[in-house]
MITIMI-833476 format. One record per residue: x, y, z of N, C-alpha, C in turn; residue in one letter; residue number from 1. Coordinates in nm, 3 decimals, decimal comma, padded with zeros to 5 digits. Each point is the difference from the previous one (the first is absolute). Layout:
% MITIMI-833476
+---------+---------+---------+---------+---------+---------+---------+---------+---------+---------+-----+
!    n_c1 !    n_c2 !    n_c3 !   ca_c1 !   ca_c2 !   ca_c3 !    c_c1 !    c_c2 !    c_c3 ! residuo ! num !
+---------+---------+---------+---------+---------+---------+---------+---------+---------+---------+-----+
!       X !       Y !       Z !       X !       Y !       Z !       X !       Y !       Z !       a ! NUM !
...
+---------+---------+---------+---------+---------+---------+---------+---------+---------+---------+-----+
This chain:
% MITIMI-833476
+---------+---------+---------+---------+---------+---------+---------+---------+---------+---------+-----+
!    n_c1 !    n_c2 !    n_c3 !   ca_c1 !   ca_c2 !   ca_c3 !    c_c1 !    c_c2 !    c_c3 ! residuo ! num !
+---------+---------+---------+---------+---------+---------+---------+---------+---------+---------+-----+
!  10,920 !  13,986 !  09,714 !  00,036 ! -00,096 !  00,107 ! -00,014 !  00,038 !  00,132 !       x !   1 !
! -00,077 ! -00,053 !  00,083 ! -00,025 !  00,032 !  00,147 !  00,092 ! -00,098 !  00,082 !       x !   2 !
!  00,057 !  00,058 !  00,117 !  00,062 ! -00,075 !  00,095 !  00,017 !  00,070 !  00,144 !       x !   3 !
! -00,007 ! -00,054 !  00,106 !  00,035 !  00,077 !  00,128 !  00,137 !  00,028 !  00,021 !       x !   4 !
!  00,019 !  00,111 !  00,063 !  00,121 !  00,044 !  00,028 !  00,018 !  00,103 !  00,106 !       x !   5 !
!  00,100 !  00,014 !  00,080 !  00,013 !  00,088 !  00,107 !  00,091 !  00,117 ! -00,048 !       x !   6 !
! -00,038 !  00,122 !  00,004 !  00,083 !  00,090 ! -00,038 !  00,012 !  00,108 !  00,111 !       x !   7 !
!  00,114 !  00,063 !  00,004 !  00,040 !  00,107 !  00,082 !  00,100 !  00,095 ! -00,052 !       x !   8 !
!  00,005 !  00,118 !  00,045 !  00,108 !  00,100 ! -00,046 ! -00,076 !  00,126 ! -00,074 !       x !   9 !
!  00,087 !  00,079 ! -00,035 ! -00,054 !  00,127 ! -00,062 ! -00,025 ! -00,015 ! -00,137 !       x !  10 !
! -00,116 !  00,053 ! -00,068 ! -00,077 ! -00,012 ! -00,094 !  00,093 !  00,014 ! -00,126 !       x !  11 !
!  00,092 !  00,094 !  00,003 !  00,063 !  00,043 ! -00,138 !  00,160 ! -00,055 !  00,034 !       x !  12 !
!  00,012 ! -00,085 !  00,089 !  00,146 ! -00,039 !  00,019 !  00,048 ! -00,127 ! -00,087 !       x !  13 !
!  00,119 ! -00,027 ! -00,019 !  00,044 ! -00,085 ! -00,083 ! -00,069 ! -00,145 !  00,051 !       x !  14 !
! -00,047 ! -00,101 ! -00,079 ! -00,055 ! -00,118 !  00,035 !  00,070 ! -00,117 !  00,020 !       x !  15 !
! -00,017 ! -00,098 !  00,079 !  00,081 ! -00,124 !  00,035 ! -00,087 ! -00,088 !  00,045 !       x !  16 !
!  00,009 ! -00,126 ! -00,087 ! -00,079 ! -00,127 !  00,017 !  00,058 ! -00,068 !  00,127 !       x !  17 !
! -00,063 ! -00,029 !  00,104 !  00,069 ! -00,069 !  00,107 ! -00,078 ! -00,163 ! -00,008 !       x !  18 !
!  00,080 ! -00,084 ! -00,019 ! -00,047 ! -00,159 !  00,005 ! -00,013 ! -00,062 !  00,141 !       x !  19 !
! -00,111 ! -00,039 !  00,005 ! -00,028 ! -00,077 !  00,133 !  00,091 ! -00,132 !  00,029 !       x !  20 !
!  00,018 ! -00,018 !  00,116 !  00,078 ! -00,123 !  00,023 ! -00,099 ! -00,122 !  00,018 !       x !  21 !
!  00,038 ! -00,120 !  00,021 ! -00,077 ! -00,115 ! -00,025 ! -00,113 !  00,010 !  00,097 !       x !  22 !
! -00,018 !  00,075 !  00,101 ! -00,106 !  00,015 !  00,099 ! -00,122 !  00,063 ! -00,046 !       x !  23 !
!  00,039 !  00,104 ! -00,092 ! -00,115 !  00,064 ! -00,069 !  00,008 !  00,138 !  00,018 !       x !  24 !
! -00,107 !  00,081 !  00,001 !  00,004 !  00,155 !  00,022 ! -00,041 !  00,014 !  00,147 !       x !  25 !
!  00,098 ! -00,022 !  00,079 ! -00,018 !  00,025 !  00,142 !  00,068 !  00,106 !  00,067 !       x !  26 !
! -00,010 !  00,018 !  00,137 !  00,041 !  00,130 !  00,050 !  00,145 !  00,010 ! -00,013 !       x !  27 !
!  00,071 ! -00,076 ! -00,004 !  00,161 !  00,002 ! -00,026 !  00,014 !  00,064 ! -00,136 !       x !  28 !
! -00,058 ! -00,045 ! -00,099 !  00,032 !  00,055 ! -00,127 ! -00,059 !  00,136 ! -00,023 !       x !  29 !
! -00,111 !  00,026 !  00,059 ! -00,059 !  00,116 ! -00,011 !  00,093 !  00,125 !  00,084 !       x !  30 !
!  00,063 ! -00,053 !  00,103 !  00,108 !  00,080 !  00,072 !  00,105 !  00,034 ! -00,086 !       x !  31 !
!  00,065 ! -00,118 ! -00,067 !  00,107 !  00,028 ! -00,090 ! -00,047 !  00,111 ! -00,120 !       x !  32 !
! -00,117 ! -00,006 ! -00,040 ! -00,039 !  00,098 ! -00,097 ! -00,015 !  00,135 !  00,036 !       x !  33 !
! -00,050 !  00,011 !  00,128 ! -00,008 !  00,137 !  00,075 !  00,126 !  00,048 ! -00,002 !       x !  34 !
!  00,122 ! -00,080 !  00,067 !  00,138 !  00,062 !  00,005 !  00,053 !  00,032 ! -00,145 !       x !  35 !
! -00,027 ! -00,079 ! -00,088 !  00,059 !  00,029 ! -00,145 ! -00,057 !  00,125 ! -00,051 !       x !  36 !
! -00,132 !  00,038 !  00,023 ! -00,082 !  00,114 ! -00,037 !  00,069 !  00,121 !  00,057 !       x !  37 !
!  00,057 ! -00,019 !  00,113 !  00,046 !  00,107 !  00,086 !  00,172 !  00,035 ! -00,029 !       x !  38 !
!  00,050 ! -00,086 ! -00,082 !  00,130 !  00,036 ! -00,047 !  00,016 !  00,132 ! -00,079 !       x !  39 !
!  00,124 !  00,058 ! -00,007 !  00,009 !  00,119 ! -00,096 !  00,013 ! -00,036 ! -00,127 !       x !  40 !
! -00,070 !  00,062 ! -00,102 ! -00,098 !  00,100 !  00,011 ! -00,153 !  00,001 !  00,029 !       x !  41 !
! -00,016 ! -00,124 !  00,061 ! -00,156 ! -00,050 !  00,005 ! -00,022 ! -00,065 ! -00,108 !       x !  42 !
! -00,085 ! -00,122 !  00,024 ! -00,049 ! -00,091 ! -00,105 ! -00,151 ! -00,033 !  00,005 !       x !  43 !
! -00,051 ! -00,048 ! -00,087 ! -00,149 ! -00,048 !  00,013 !  00,042 ! -00,157 ! -00,022 !       x !  44 !
! -00,030 ! -00,087 !  00,123 !  00,014 ! -00,134 ! -00,023 ! -00,123 ! -00,072 ! -00,012 !       x !  45 !
!  00,017 ! -00,102 ! -00,072 ! -00,135 ! -00,084 ! -00,052 !  00,037 ! -00,132 !  00,026 !       x !  46 !
! -00,074 ! -00,076 !  00,076 !  00,017 ! -00,150 !  00,013 ! -00,143 ! -00,079 ! -00,065 !       x !  47 !
!  00,034 ! -00,063 ! -00,112 ! -00,092 ! -00,086 ! -00,051 ! -00,048 ! -00,098 !  00,094 !       x !  48 !
! -00,118 ! -00,039 ! -00,005 ! -00,042 ! -00,111 !  00,104 !  00,001 ! -00,128 ! -00,090 !       x !  49 !
!  00,097 ! -00,061 !  00,003 !  00,004 ! -00,124 ! -00,082 ! -00,082 ! -00,117 !  00,045 !       x !  50 !
! -00,028 !  00,006 !  00,133 ! -00,080 ! -00,118 !  00,057 ! -00,156 !  00,024 !  00,001 !       x !  51 !
! -00,035 !  00,139 ! -00,046 ! -00,123 !  00,015 ! -00,015 ! -00,078 !  00,012 !  00,151 !       x !  52 !
!  00,076 !  00,081 !  00,094 ! -00,059 !  00,007 !  00,129 !  00,033 ! -00,108 !  00,098 !       x !  53 !
!  00,050 ! -00,094 ! -00,036 !  00,050 ! -00,113 !  00,099 !  00,131 !  00,041 !  00,052 !       x !  54 !
!  00,026 ! -00,038 !  00,128 !  00,122 !  00,016 !  00,091 !  00,048 ! -00,132 !  00,048 !       x !  55 !
!  00,113 ! -00,031 ! -00,018 !  00,056 ! -00,127 !  00,070 !  00,015 !  00,010 !  00,144 !       x !  56 !
! -00,070 ! -00,057 !  00,091 !  00,030 !  00,024 !  00,143 !  00,082 ! -00,103 !  00,057 !       x !  57 !
!  00,036 ! -00,094 ! -00,078 !  00,099 ! -00,105 !  00,048 !  00,080 ! -00,039 ! -00,117 !       x !  58 !
!  00,102 ! -00,068 !  00,019 !  00,094 ! -00,055 ! -00,112 ! -00,070 ! -00,087 ! -00,092 !       x !  59 !
! -00,079 ! -00,082 !  00,044 ! -00,073 ! -00,091 ! -00,064 ! -00,116 !  00,066 ! -00,086 !       x !  60 !
! -00,063 !  00,095 !  00,033 ! -00,097 !  00,091 ! -00,082 !  00,080 !  00,079 ! -00,104 !       x !  61 !
!  00,088 !  00,070 !  00,038 !  00,099 !  00,080 ! -00,090 !  00,044 ! -00,089 ! -00,094 !       x !  62 !
!  00,061 ! -00,118 !  00,014 !  00,042 ! -00,099 ! -00,094 ! -00,119 ! -00,022 ! -00,093 !       x !  63 !
! -00,108 ! -00,023 !  00,044 ! -00,118 ! -00,045 ! -00,102 ! -00,042 !  00,118 ! -00,082 !       x !  64 !
!  00,022 !  00,120 !  00,051 ! -00,053 !  00,110 ! -00,078 !  00,122 !  00,013 ! -00,098 !       x !  65 !
!  00,120 ! -00,012 !  00,016 !  00,114 !  00,008 ! -00,091 ! -00,012 ! -00,089 ! -00,086 !       x !  66 !
! -00,025 ! -00,136 !  00,015 ! -00,004 ! -00,124 ! -00,074 ! -00,130 !  00,026 ! -00,106 !       x !  67 !
! -00,094 !  00,076 !  00,063 ! -00,114 !  00,008 ! -00,102 ! -00,019 !  00,135 ! -00,079 !       x !  68 !
!  00,120 !  00,103 !  00,010 !  00,004 !  00,113 ! -00,066 ! -00,001 ! -00,029 ! -00,151 !       x !  69 !
! -00,092 !  00,085 ! -00,068 ! -00,009 ! -00,009 ! -00,130 !  00,099 !  00,124 ! -00,052 !       x !  70 !
!  00,127 ! -00,070 ! -00,047 !  00,125 !  00,087 ! -00,027 ! -00,012 !  00,092 ! -00,112 !       x !  71 !
! -00,107 ! -00,051 ! -00,107 ! -00,016 !  00,076 ! -00,117 ! -00,069 !  00,122 !  00,034 !       x !  72 !
! -00,132 ! -00,030 !  00,081 ! -00,079 !  00,116 !  00,052 !  00,084 !  00,099 !  00,101 !       x !  73 !
!  00,091 ! -00,050 !  00,065 !  00,086 !  00,099 !  00,094 !  00,087 !  00,075 ! -00,078 !       x !  74 !
!  00,046 ! -00,047 ! -00,108 !  00,096 !  00,083 ! -00,111 ! -00,091 !  00,101 ! -00,024 !       x !  75 !
! -00,128 ! -00,019 ! -00,065 ! -00,082 !  00,093 ! -00,059 ! -00,045 !  00,104 !  00,109 !       x !  76 !
! -00,031 ! -00,038 !  00,123 ! -00,024 !  00,093 !  00,104 !  00,106 !  00,090 !  00,020 !       x !  77 !
!  00,132 ! -00,040 !  00,000 !  00,132 !  00,072 !  00,032 !  00,010 !  00,107 ! -00,120 !       x !  78 !
! -00,013 ! -00,047 ! -00,124 ! -00,015 !  00,100 ! -00,111 ! -00,100 !  00,086 !  00,000 !       x !  79 !
! -00,119 ! -00,036 !  00,045 ! -00,125 !  00,094 !  00,018 !  00,037 !  00,105 !  00,105 !       x !  80 !
!  00,072 ! -00,049 !  00,106 !  00,043 !  00,092 !  00,104 !  00,090 !  00,109 ! -00,038 !       x !  81 !
!  00,092 ! -00,032 ! -00,093 !  00,084 !  00,104 ! -00,051 ! -00,074 !  00,077 ! -00,072 !       x !  82 !
! -00,096 ! -00,035 ! -00,102 ! -00,071 !  00,085 ! -00,079 ! -00,102 !  00,088 !  00,087 !       x !  83 !
! -00,068 ! -00,061 !  00,091 ! -00,082 !  00,079 !  00,113 !  00,092 !  00,127 !  00,058 !       x !  84 !
!  00,100 ! -00,033 !  00,047 !  00,083 !  00,112 !  00,057 !  00,032 !  00,103 ! -00,117 !       x !  85 !
!  00,035 ! -00,036 ! -00,103 !  00,040 !  00,088 ! -00,114 ! -00,127 !  00,087 ! -00,025 !       x !  86 !
! -00,114 ! -00,069 !  00,002 ! -00,137 !  00,074 ! -00,043 ! -00,038 !  00,082 !  00,118 !       x !  87 !
!  00,046 ! -00,003 !  00,122 ! -00,046 !  00,064 !  00,111 !  00,104 !  00,083 !  00,068 !       x !  88 !
!  00,082 !  00,074 ! -00,075 !  00,079 !  00,099 !  00,047 !  00,140 ! -00,025 !  00,018 !       x !  89 !
!  00,049 ! -00,119 ! -00,017 !  00,144 ! -00,025 !  00,013 !  00,054 ! -00,028 ! -00,128 !       x !  90 !
!  00,090 !  00,117 ! -00,021 !  00,074 !  00,018 ! -00,135 !  00,095 ! -00,108 ! -00,025 !       x !  91 !
!  00,075 ! -00,045 !  00,117 !  00,078 ! -00,105 ! -00,020 ! -00,011 ! -00,119 !  00,093 !       x !  92 !
+---------+---------+---------+---------+---------+---------+---------+---------+---------+---------+-----+
């Protein structure tokens, strides 16, 4: 299964999946992932892009993206994110 994701942190660090807000994978959520990755003892943070590259720039667009979200696909992407972290150096 292939999906887009933003990954930041040390290669062998414990992994954490960070979920986007309704805006999508924007600067703010990437900033949160960076801060999480820098917490002790260090983490590898992964944000699955549940909107497939789209970002809500205003309330109406964000609501439209959320209303159109494929929830079953999103759950699969989140599970795939956990599996990717485990397969790529994150033991927990």
